[in-house]
C-alpha positions in Angstrom: 20.2 5.1 4.8 18.3 8.1 6.1 17.3 10.8 3.6 16.7 14.4 4.6 13.2 15.7 3.9 12.3 19.3 4.6 9.0 19.7 6.4 6.9 22.8 7.2 4.4 22.7 10.1 1.2 24.6 9.5 -0.4 26.4 12.5 -2.8 23.5 13.0 -0.2 20.8 12.8 0.2 18.4 15.8 3.1 19.2 18.1 5.1 16.1 17.1 6.4 15.4 13.6 5.6 11.9 12.2 7.8 9.3 13.9 8.7 5.7 13.6 6.9 3.7 16.4 9.6 1.1 16.7 13.2 0.7 15.4 11.9 -1.8 12.8 9.0 0.3 11.6 8.9 0.9 7.8 6.4 3.8 8.1 5.9 6.8 10.3 2.5 7.5 11.8 0.7 10.6 10.5 -1.6 12.3 12.9 -5.0 14.1 12.3 -4.5 17.8 12.4 -8.0 18.7 13.5 -9.3 21.0 16.2 -12.2 18.9 17.3 -13.4 15.3 17.0 -14.6 14.4 13.5 -17.2 11.6 12.9 -16.7 9.5 9.8 -20.0 7.8 9.1 -20.4 4.4 7.4 -19.6 4.6 3.7 -18.3 8.2 4.0 -15.0 9.5 2.7 -13.2 12.5 3.9 -9.8 14.3 3.5 -8.2 14.6 7.0 -5.5 17.3 7.2 -2.0 16.5 8.7 -0.8 20.1 9.0 2.3 19.3 7.1 3.9 20.4 3.8 6.7 18.2 2.6 9.6 19.0 0.3 10.4 15.5 -1.0 13.8 15.1 -2.8 13.6 14.5 -6.5 13.8 10.8 -7.3 11.6 9.9 -4.3 7.9 9.8 -3.3 6.1 9.5 -0.1 3.5 6.9 0.2 0.5 7.1 2.5 -0.7 3.7 3.6 -3.5 2.5 5.9 -2.8 1.6 9.5 -3.6 -2.1 9.9 -5.3 -1.7 13.3 -7.7 1.0 12.1 -8.5 -1.2 9.0 -9.1 -4.5 10.8 -10.7 -3.3 14.0 -12.7 -0.3 12.8 -13.0 -0.6 9.0 -11.2 2.7 8.5 -8.8 2.6 5.5 -7.6 4.8 2.6 -10.1 5.7 -0.1 -7.4 5.6 -2.7 -5.7 2.3 -1.6 -2.2 3.9 -1.3 -1.7 7.6 -1.6 1.3 9.1 -3.5 2.9 12.4 -2.6 5.0 13.4 -5.6 8.3 15.2 -5.1 6.9 18.4 -6.8 3.8 18.6 -4.6 4.1 21.5 -2.2 0.7 21.7 -0.4 -0.6 20.3 2.8 -0.6 16.5 3.0 -4.1 15.2 3.6 -5.2 11.6 4.1 -8.2 10.3 2.2 -10.0 8.1 4.7 -13.1 5.9 4.1 -15.3 4.1 6.7 -16.0 0.6 5.4 -17.7 -0.5 8.6 -21.4 -0.3 9.6 -20.7 2.0 12.5 -19.6 5.6 12.8 -16.0 6.2 13.8 -14.8 9.3 15.6 -11.3 10.6 14.8 -9.9 12.6 17.7 -7.4 15.5 17.3 -3.9 14.0 17.1 -5.1 10.4 16.3 -2.6 8.4 14.3 -4.6 7.9 11.0 -2.1 6.6 8.4 1.5 5.7 7.8 4.0 7.6 5.7 6.8 5.9 3.8 9.6 7.4 1.7 10.4 5.4 -1.4 12.6 5.7 -4.4 11.0 6.3 -7.8 12.0 4.5 -10.9 11.0 6.3 -14.1 9.8 4.5 -17.3 11.3 5.1 -20.7 8.8 3.8 -23.2 10.1 1.9 -26.2 7.4 1.1 -28.7 7.8 -2.3 -30.4 6.1 -3.9 -33.3 7.7 -7.2 -32.6 4.9 -9.7 -31.9 7.4 -12.1 -30.2 7.9 -9.5 -27.4 4.2 -9.8 -26.5 3.5 -13.5 -26.7 1.4 -14.5 -23.6 3.6 -16.2 -21.0 1.2 -19.0 -20.3 -1.0 -16.9 -18.1 -4.6 -16.4 -19.1 -7.0 -13.7 -18.0 -6.6 -11.3 -15.1 -8.9 -9.7 -12.6 -9.2 -12.8 -10.4 -8.4 -15.4 -13.0 -6.0 -17.3 -10.7 -8.8 -18.0 -8.2 -9.2 -17.4 -4.5 -7.5 -20.4 -2.9 -3.8 -21.3 -2.9 -4.7 -24.6 -4.5 -6.3 -22.9 -7.5 -3.4 -20.6 -7.8 -0.8 -23.4 -7.8 -2.7 -25.7 -10.2 -3.7 -23.0 -12.6 -0.2 -21.4 -12.5 1.5 -24.6 -13.3 -1.0 -26.0 -15.8 0.7 -24.2 -18.7 4.1 -25.3 -17.6 3.7 -29.0 -17.4 2.7 -31.9 -15.2 2.6 -31.0 -11.5 3.1 -33.4 -8.6 2.8 -32.7 -4.9 6.1 -33.8 -3.2 5.6 -33.0 0.4 5.3 -30.3 3.0 8.3 -28.2 2.0 8.7 -24.5 1.3 9.5 -22.9 -2.1 9.5 -19.2 -1.1 11.1 -18.2 -4.5 7.8 -19.3 -6.1 5.6 -17.9 -3.4 4.6 -21.4 -2.3 4.4 -22.4 1.3 3.1 -25.5 3.0 2.6 -27.9 0.1 5.5 -28.0 -2.4 5.3 -29.0 -6.0 7.5 -30.8 -8.5 7.3 -29.9 -12.1 7.7 -32.9 -14.4 8.3 -32.8 -18.2 
C-alpha cells in the first residue's frame, strides 16, 4: 500500500526523485547530489548529500541501505550499517559512505549511491520485571559469534541444548532456517 511522503528538492538535488528500479524493488535508489566528481579514498568515510528533505509520516521511518553492487564490486558501503531517518528529522538526507576497498573510488554527480526504504515503526513500552523466571536463559549461551561460522556449527550448537539431533536427509526446514541437511530432534 503506497504511503504519501512529502519531499523538498534543494537547489543541488538531482533532477529525478528517488525511484524504484523494478516493480519488485523494495528500495528506491538515492543519487549523489554533488556538482563534481568526489573521490572516496581507501578507509575514508564521507557524508554524500542527496539534495532532499523528507517529511516522513509519524509512525514510519526511512532506512538507508547499501547498494549491493557498490558493496561487492567496489567495497563502497554505509559507514553506519543501516541509516535511519526519523519522522521528525527535517534536514537534508545525507548518506554516510565508507570505502572498504584498497582502491580509491570516484562518485560522479547523480550516481546511485544507496537505497531508501520506508518502514513502519513499532514503539517499545518498557515493563520492568523482578521475576527471575522471565529471564531464564533459553538454552543459548554467549553471543557475539558464539554460534560459529559454519551452518554445521550453528545447527549442532543450537540443538545441543534441546536434545539428541539426528540427520535425516536432504530436506528443507525453512521454519527453522535450515536448508540442505535436515535434522530430527529426538527425546
